[in-house]
C-alpha positions in Angstrom: 16.7 39.0 -11.6 18.4 42.1 -12.9 18.0 45.5 -11.4 15.6 46.7 -14.1 13.2 43.8 -13.5 13.4 44.4 -9.7 12.6 48.0 -10.2 9.6 47.2 -12.4 8.2 44.7 -9.9 8.5 47.3 -7.1 6.6 49.8 -9.3 4.0 47.2 -10.1 3.5 46.5 -6.4 3.0 50.2 -5.5 0.8 50.9 -8.5 -1.4 47.9 -8.1 -2.0 48.6 -4.4 -3.0 52.2 -5.1 -5.2 51.2 -8.1 -7.1 48.5 -6.2 -7.5 50.6 -3.2 -9.1 53.3 -5.3 -11.3 50.7 -7.1 -12.6 49.4 -3.7 -13.5 53.0 -2.7 -15.4 53.3 -6.0 -17.1 50.0 -5.4 -18.4 51.2 -2.0 -19.8 54.3 -3.6 -21.3 52.7 -6.6 -22.8 49.9 -4.7 -24.0 51.8 -1.6 -26.7 49.8 0.1 -25.8 46.6 -1.7 -23.9 43.6 -0.4 -20.6 43.1 -2.2 -19.7 39.4 -2.2 -16.5 39.4 -4.3 -13.5 41.5 -5.3 -11.6 40.1 -8.2 -8.3 41.0 -9.7 -9.1 40.1 -13.3 -6.2 39.2 -15.6 -5.2 36.7 -18.3 -3.4 33.3 -17.8 -0.2 35.0 -18.9 -0.8 37.9 -16.4 -0.5 40.4 -19.2 -3.0 42.9 -17.8 -5.0 43.7 -14.7 -8.5 45.0 -14.1 -10.8 45.2 -11.1 -14.2 43.4 -10.9 -16.7 43.2 -8.1 -20.3 42.1 -7.8 -23.2 42.3 -5.3 -25.9 39.9 -4.1 -28.5 42.3 -5.5 -26.9 42.5 -8.9 -26.7 38.7 -9.0 -30.4 38.4 -8.0 -31.4 40.5 -11.0 -29.6 38.2 -13.4 -30.7 34.9 -12.0 -34.4 35.8 -12.3 -33.9 34.9 -16.0 -31.0 32.5 -15.7 -31.2 29.4 -13.4 -27.4 28.7 -13.4 -26.7 30.7 -10.3 -23.2 29.2 -9.7 -22.1 30.2 -13.2 -23.3 33.8 -12.8 -22.0 34.1 -9.3 -18.4 33.2 -10.2 -18.1 34.6 -13.8 -16.6 38.1 -13.4 -16.7 38.8 -17.1 -20.5 38.6 -16.8 -20.9 40.8 -13.8 -22.7 44.1 -13.7 -19.7 45.7 -12.1 -16.9 44.2 -14.1 -14.0 46.4 -14.9 -15.4 49.2 -12.7 -12.5 51.4 -11.8 -10.4 50.3 -14.8 -9.3 54.0 -15.2 -7.2 53.6 -12.0 -5.2 50.7 -13.6 -3.6 52.5 -16.6 -0.2 52.7 -14.9 -0.5 49.1 -13.7 -1.0 47.9 -17.2 1.8 50.0 -18.6 4.1 48.5 -16.1 2.9 45.0 -16.9 3.6 45.6 -20.5 7.1 46.7 -19.6 7.6 43.7 -17.4 6.4 41.3 -20.1 8.8 42.8 -22.6 11.6 42.4 -20.0 10.7 39.0 -18.6 8.7 37.3 -21.3 5.8 35.0 -20.5 7.6 31.8 -19.4 6.3 30.3 -16.2 9.3 30.9 -13.9 9.5 34.6 -14.5 5.7 35.0 -14.8 5.6 33.7 -11.2 7.1 36.9 -10.0 4.2 38.9 -11.3 1.8 36.4 -9.7 3.6 36.7 -6.4 3.2 40.5 -6.6 -0.5 40.2 -7.3 -0.9 37.9 -4.2 1.2 40.1 -2.0 -0.8 43.2 -2.8 -4.1 41.6 -2.2 -3.0 40.1 1.1 -1.6 43.4 2.2 -4.9 45.2 1.4 -6.8 42.4 3.1 -4.8 42.7 6.3 -5.8 46.4 6.5 -9.5 45.5 6.2 -9.9 47.1 2.8 -12.2 44.5 1.4 -14.4 44.0 4.5 -14.6 44.4 8.2 -13.4 41.5 10.2 -17.0 40.4 11.1 -18.0 40.4 7.4 -14.8 39.1 5.8 -16.1 35.5 5.7 -18.8 36.4 3.3 -16.6 38.1 0.8 -14.3 36.4 -1.8 -11.1 38.0 -2.9 -9.4 36.3 -5.8 -7.4 36.4 -9.0 -9.3 35.1 -12.0 -9.4 35.1 -15.8 -11.9 34.3 -18.5 -10.7 30.8 -19.3 -12.1 29.7 -16.0 -9.1 27.6 -14.8 -10.9 26.1 -11.8 -7.7 24.6 -10.3 -5.8 27.9 -10.4 -8.7 29.9 -9.1 -9.3 27.5 -6.3 -5.6 27.5 -5.3 -5.5 31.3 -5.2 -8.9 31.5 -3.4 -7.6 29.2 -0.7 -4.5 31.3 -0.2 -6.3 34.7 -0.1 -9.4 34.0 1.9 -10.8 32.9 5.3 -11.9 29.3 5.1 -15.6 30.2 5.1 -15.5 32.4 1.9 -13.1 30.0 0.2 -15.4 27.0 0.9 -18.4 28.9 -0.5 -16.5 29.2 -3.7 -15.0 25.7 -3.6 -18.5 24.1 -3.3 -19.5 25.7 -6.6 -16.2 24.7 -8.3 -16.1 21.1 -7.3 -18.6 19.9 -10.0 -16.5 21.7 -12.6 -13.4 19.7 -11.3 -15.3 16.4 -11.6 -16.4 17.2 -15.1 -12.8 18.2 -16.1 -11.5 15.0 -14.6 -14.0 13.0 -16.7 -13.0 14.8 -19.9 -9.3 14.1 -19.3 -10.1 10.4 -18.6 -11.8 10.1 -21.9 -8.9 11.7 -23.7 -6.3 9.3 -25.2 -3.4 11.9 -25.2 -0.4 11.2 -23.0 0.0 15.0 -22.6 -3.1 14.9 -20.3 -1.3 13.0 -17.6 0.1 16.1 -15.9 -3.3 17.8 -16.2 -5.0 14.8 -14.6 -2.6 14.9 -11.6 -3.2 18.6 -11.2 -7.0 18.2 -11.2 -6.9 15.2 -8.9 -4.7 16.9 -6.4 -7.1 19.9 -6.4 -10.1 17.6 -5.9 -8.5 15.9 -3.0 -7.7 19.2 -1.4 -11.2 20.6 -1.8 -12.9 17.4 -0.6 -10.6 17.4 2.5 -11.4 21.0 3.2 -15.1 20.5 2.9 -14.9 17.5 5.1 -12.7 19.1 7.8 -14.1 22.6 7.9 -17.8 22.4 6.9 
């Protein structure tokens, strides 16, 4: 990693922490009296931008009066009432991400450095109790997600970022998606699906073991 890339990653870390901290303050004010159940750093599979999303049990209840698929609506940030709330705080974050992408490109090894920064910032904020008090943290999910609904990636990050109770609440809803994905891959005749099948099967094994051991 050259000096310019290192400088940009440090700038990303500092800007993202400040932006998300401000977004959480906004969430508390906008949702006063409501129960926030998720704070999401919303991005793309290539980590080309970042945006804050959050949702409340009360906002979810309003939606599911007309839509029975509660698991879909609970864990689809792009559909939430409070998606992209506080995006104005992320202008410098996204400017830095553009500069990093121009410097690093979008290949997986270098993209991992952006991912690691995202994870580090969320963990640091969490350690300070930014997302919830200790007694309530188990009912709040903190995660990194994107619109393509990559269940494996979202479960892996949820497991790393959360107490087991909030992770398991999310994992229970994602497990049927993993089973469906496995079935789709099994029905495919392409050799290129072998790696995808291994990835999905490993995730299923992990989730099943977690649900068995910690539920």
